[in-house]
N, C-alpha and C positions, 0 to 999 in steps of 0.2 A: 504494500500499500504506499502511496506517496499522498502527502498533505501539504496543503500551503493555505495562506489566507491573504486577503485583501481587505481594504476598508473603503466604504462609501457612504456617504450620507449620515456619519455617525455610527455605522453598523460594521461589525466585523463579519466578513463572509469566509467561512471555513469550507475548503473543498478537498475531502478525501477522495482518492481515486483508486480503483482496484478492488481488494477484498478487505473487508473489516471484520477479521476474524481473531482467533485467540492469539495468533502470532502477532497481529497488528494493534490489538485493542490497547496495550500498555503504551505503545508509541503515541496512539491517538490521545489517551489520557494525559500523558506528560506534554504533549504539544498543546493541549486546550488549556492546560494549567497555566502556561506562559502567556496566554493571549490577553490583549488589553481588556479593561473592565468596561465594556459596552455591550449593547444587544448583539446577539450572534444569530446569523442564518447558517445553518448547515446545509451546504449545497451538495446534496447526494446524487447528483446527476451522473457523476463519474464513478459511482460505486457499482460493482456488478454482483457482489455477495456481501451479506452481512450475517454473521453468526449470533448464537445466543450471547456470546461473550461480547461481541461488537454491540448489540443491543443494550447489554448492562452497561458498557462504557458510555454510550450516548446518554442513557437514562441518568448515570451518576454525574455526568457533566452538567445535564439540564437541571438537575436537582441542586447542585452546588451553585449554579448561576442564579437560581430562583432565590436561594438563601442569601445571595449577595444583591439582590433586587435588580437583576437584570435578566431580560428575556432572552430565550433560545427557540427558535422556530426552525422547522425543517422545510427545505425546498428541493424541487427537482427529482425526487424519487419516482422510480419507474420499474416496470417489469418485476423481477423477482424481489428486489429490495423493497418496493412498494407493497408488495403482497405481504412480506414477512412483517413490515411496520404496522400493517392494517391488522394482520391476524395476532399481532402481539398487543394490539390496543394503543399503539403509540399515536395513532389519530385521535385518541381521547385525551393524551398526555401532552401532547405538542400541537401548536398550530401548524398546518401543513399547507404549503403553497406550490402550485405547479411550477414556478420559476423564481429565480433571485430577484427578478424585476417586480413580481407581484409581491413578494415578501417585503420588498423595500419601500414600496408604495404604502404598506400598512405600518411598518415598524421604524422605517428611517426618517431621519429629521431632513426637512427641506434645506437646500443650499442657503447659505446666508441671505437674509432678506433685509430690506431697508425697515427701519423703524416706523412705526405707525405714527404720523404726525397729524392725523385727521382729528385729534382731540380738541383742537382749538387752544392756542396758548395765549 
C-alpha cells in the first residue's frame, strides 16, 4: 500500500492505494497519527482491497479524530471496498461521498472571502 495526503480548503485528503490489509494497517495508522489537526477526507478510490484489520485501522482513526473534535469522512470507495464498508456498517459510522469534490463541498472551508461590510458603519 502507498499513502499520501494533500490539503485543500482546510481539509486534509488522505489517499491510500492498493491493499489496506494486516500488513499495511500499522503503516496506515502511523501515517494518520502524524496528519495535521483538520477535518479529513479518506479518499479510498485507489484501494482495491480492505481487510478486517484495515477496517479496524480506519475505525480507530475516525474515533481518535472525533475525540479531538475533527471530522473524518470517506469518499471514492467503489467495488469490493465499497461493498465491505457497507456490509460492515461503515456507512452508518462515517459520512460517505462519491468523490473528494463532493466531500469538500460539505466539510471544506471556502477560499478566503472578503469581510462583510454591508452592516453599515
